[in-house]
Legacy VTK file of the C-alpha trace (Angstrom):
# vtk DataFile Version 3.0
C-alpha trace
ASCII
DATASET POLYDATA
POINTS 246 float
-7.256 -1.821 29.027
-5.162 -0.595 25.957
-7.241 -1.078 22.816
-5.872 -3.105 20.050
-3.153 -0.869 17.870
-5.260 -1.614 14.834
-8.063 0.560 16.365
-6.007 3.512 16.045
-6.695 3.435 12.369
-8.902 6.212 11.396
-12.737 5.077 10.993
-14.340 8.504 10.459
-12.555 9.654 7.627
-8.258 9.573 6.628
-8.593 13.293 6.576
-8.957 13.786 10.192
-6.968 11.226 11.290
-5.865 11.381 15.207
-3.470 8.110 14.899
-0.528 9.875 16.373
-2.326 11.737 19.152
-4.547 8.666 20.104
-1.515 6.441 20.421
0.510 8.963 22.187
-2.301 9.152 24.904
-2.736 5.308 25.417
1.193 4.181 24.856
3.416 7.487 26.647
1.080 9.395 28.214
3.290 12.115 29.344
3.987 13.129 25.670
0.013 12.956 24.777
-0.593 16.652 25.242
2.281 17.685 22.643
1.031 14.651 20.567
-2.243 16.704 20.206
-0.648 19.884 19.662
1.204 18.367 16.977
-1.724 16.651 15.201
-3.505 19.508 15.589
-0.538 21.586 13.648
-0.559 19.071 11.000
-4.475 20.233 10.026
-3.838 23.741 10.206
-0.722 23.740 8.050
-1.839 21.023 5.468
-4.925 23.642 4.672
-3.181 26.095 3.006
-0.680 23.594 1.008
-2.925 21.556 -1.114
-1.316 23.175 -4.112
2.298 21.905 -2.949
1.275 18.786 -0.730
5.247 17.787 -1.464
6.444 21.196 0.519
4.369 19.933 3.065
5.836 16.923 3.423
9.301 18.412 3.891
8.173 20.702 6.204
6.690 17.721 8.305
10.153 15.882 8.150
11.483 18.732 10.261
8.889 18.443 12.572
9.963 14.608 13.019
13.292 15.508 13.862
12.167 16.708 16.737
10.184 13.255 18.013
11.263 10.126 19.831
12.397 7.395 17.821
9.136 5.512 19.045
6.884 8.039 17.789
8.230 8.414 14.402
5.794 5.548 12.604
2.693 6.995 14.255
3.652 10.666 13.166
4.226 9.612 9.853
1.072 7.413 9.614
-1.075 10.256 10.670
0.535 12.839 7.960
-0.019 9.991 5.117
-3.630 9.386 6.251
-4.058 13.498 6.084
-2.786 13.262 2.465
-4.747 10.292 0.977
-7.230 11.908 -1.501
-5.310 15.274 -1.833
-1.876 14.335 -2.709
-1.255 10.424 -2.980
2.254 10.449 -4.125
3.390 12.766 -0.840
0.973 10.557 1.205
2.830 7.575 -0.090
6.111 9.137 0.600
4.675 9.462 4.439
3.947 5.922 4.404
7.350 5.110 3.409
9.081 7.367 5.801
6.908 5.711 8.755
8.038 2.155 7.509
11.718 3.304 7.040
11.727 4.565 10.905
10.122 1.297 11.610
13.201 -0.631 10.066
16.224 1.690 10.825
15.534 1.952 14.552
14.304 -1.759 14.943
10.735 -0.705 16.407
8.139 -3.373 17.096
5.335 -3.975 14.469
2.001 -4.711 15.423
1.076 -7.421 12.537
-2.715 -6.604 12.589
-2.138 -2.632 12.523
0.805 -3.377 9.944
-1.601 -5.153 7.527
-4.669 -3.147 8.278
-2.343 -0.116 7.950
-0.847 -1.179 4.292
-4.709 -1.699 3.082
-5.682 1.607 4.123
-2.879 3.124 2.032
-3.049 1.240 -0.989
-7.244 1.463 -0.949
-6.408 5.362 -1.198
-3.905 4.928 -3.703
-1.054 5.826 -1.697
1.289 3.205 -1.505
4.928 3.177 -3.281
5.627 0.599 -5.669
9.169 0.098 -3.893
7.149 -0.990 -0.685
5.229 -4.208 -2.580
8.138 -6.685 -1.817
8.290 -5.370 2.062
4.559 -6.273 2.214
4.725 -9.253 0.672
7.271 -10.616 2.985
5.330 -9.117 6.039
2.483 -11.040 5.188
4.373 -14.088 4.792
5.635 -13.514 8.001
2.679 -12.771 10.177
0.114 -15.035 8.571
-0.382 -18.772 7.499
0.555 -19.118 3.858
-3.322 -19.417 2.577
-4.488 -16.593 4.844
-1.086 -14.798 3.405
-2.185 -15.088 -0.373
-5.802 -14.422 0.175
-4.337 -11.094 1.952
-1.807 -10.490 -0.879
-4.828 -10.738 -3.386
-6.903 -7.992 -1.427
-3.877 -5.653 -1.268
-2.933 -5.936 -4.921
-6.567 -5.517 -5.927
-6.727 -2.520 -3.656
-3.146 -0.880 -5.339
-4.276 -1.735 -8.721
-7.219 0.591 -8.817
-5.312 3.682 -8.279
-2.817 5.654 -10.385
-0.044 4.263 -8.398
2.723 2.192 -10.248
2.735 -1.811 -10.322
6.129 -3.203 -9.614
7.749 -4.544 -12.445
8.293 -8.291 -10.718
4.668 -8.732 -9.858
4.344 -11.969 -11.476
7.479 -13.625 -9.636
5.937 -12.618 -6.275
2.592 -13.622 -6.707
3.644 -16.855 -7.760
5.958 -17.356 -5.151
2.987 -16.538 -2.629
0.615 -18.784 -4.651
3.282 -21.661 -4.306
3.673 -21.606 -0.734
-0.285 -21.413 -0.450
-0.285 -24.741 -2.455
-1.629 -22.977 -5.507
-0.708 -23.734 -9.117
-0.186 -21.227 -12.289
-4.045 -21.204 -12.723
-4.193 -18.665 -9.407
-1.369 -16.771 -10.439
-2.770 -16.441 -14.096
-6.567 -15.412 -12.158
-4.728 -12.722 -9.775
-2.413 -11.387 -12.266
-5.170 -11.023 -14.821
-7.613 -9.374 -11.839
-4.810 -6.745 -10.813
-3.680 -5.789 -14.607
-7.498 -5.516 -15.520
-8.202 -3.051 -12.640
-5.153 -0.708 -13.544
-7.454 1.833 -15.110
-5.572 3.121 -18.069
-2.173 3.692 -16.001
0.922 2.647 -17.551
2.117 -1.008 -16.697
5.797 -1.766 -17.035
7.308 -3.800 -20.017
8.875 -6.205 -17.716
5.409 -7.067 -15.827
3.490 -7.246 -19.318
6.028 -9.672 -20.568
6.164 -11.843 -17.580
2.229 -11.833 -17.403
1.973 -12.934 -20.875
2.818 -16.810 -20.977
0.200 -16.939 -18.032
-2.627 -15.404 -19.489
-1.850 -16.984 -22.839
-2.065 -20.656 -21.337
-5.418 -19.889 -19.289
-7.314 -16.820 -20.991
-9.507 -14.988 -18.106
-13.082 -15.089 -18.919
-15.247 -11.421 -18.939
-15.326 -9.081 -17.177
-11.375 -9.138 -16.730
-10.707 -9.876 -20.190
-12.383 -6.615 -21.190
-10.048 -4.625 -18.891
-7.257 -6.418 -20.260
-7.772 -4.816 -23.791
-6.656 -1.631 -22.769
-3.244 -3.020 -21.068
-2.347 -5.258 -24.211
-2.444 -3.219 -27.116
-3.447 -6.052 -29.529
-5.804 -7.805 -27.204
-5.270 -9.964 -24.062
-2.671 -12.827 -24.771
-3.912 -15.863 -26.303
-2.407 -19.417 -26.805
0.003 -19.614 -29.454
0.439 -15.647 -29.537
2.269 -14.418 -26.557
1.574 -11.364 -24.657
1.128 -9.055 -28.089
3.775 -6.785 -26.881
LINES 1 247
246 0 1 2 3 4 5 6 7 8 9 10 11 12 13 14 15 16 17 18 19 20 21 22 23 24 25 26 27 28 29 30 31 32 33 34 35 36 37 38 39 40 41 42 43 44 45 46 47 48 49 50 51 52 53 54 55 56 57 58 59 60 61 62 63 64 65 66 67 68 69 70 71 72 73 74 75 76 77 78 79 80 81 82 83 84 85 86 87 88 89 90 91 92 93 94 95 96 97 98 99 100 101 102 103 104 105 106 107 108 109 110 111 112 113 114 115 116 117 118 119 120 121 122 123 124 125 126 127 128 129 130 131 132 133 134 135 136 137 138 139 140 141 142 143 144 145 146 147 148 149 150 151 152 153 154 155 156 157 158 159 160 161 162 163 164 165 166 167 168 169 170 171 172 173 174 175 176 177 178 179 180 181 182 183 184 185 186 187 188 189 190 191 192 193 194 195 196 197 198 199 200 201 202 203 204 205 206 207 208 209 210 211 212 213 214 215 216 217 218 219 220 221 222 223 224 225 226 227 228 229 230 231 232 233 234 235 236 237 238 239 240 241 242 243 244 245
């Protein structure tokens, strides 16, 4: 019996991920040996590339061009796993390449694997901002509204804790998710405040601050969320009658 695809995600540390080789062993046994060799090459080629992980991704792109289409997401996810914690922007590039391959070639995406994979990359700080909309749509398409909103909450909180950029349209998308789940603007304010409070001093798009201001002014968050917002809003978190202070 073939194990669930989500079980292919690394459990002993992303830096030793063998996701691609494990997938090939279960789903394309004839290519299993070549996949194991390629994963070994990924490790050996990455070791001397810590100072230039972007160039390493370029090298992996040349390797990927030789692979069957169905192998591409699994290969790129494995490359991304290996980069998490060492070159998070290149890891995000690998994640994006995996999702691009799925879309370009019409490859099936296991819902449980897709959600777990996105959360893994977000938790590792390797999620490109442009993927936010796609992840929200994926959650909405694969879960009931309340569960989809809860999954979005977990995804955003994982993402907010690292240096990756936040999406400028985050408020609009959170509001759409909350509305679908039957929640009001109070839930929008809660989640947006929590995300902004956890941004750890990174730059926040002006459009996001402007959109968040009215929600936070109407429903001021409580401590310790408020303390985190002080660094995001230079004049302090928005309060009723003052607006966003941007």
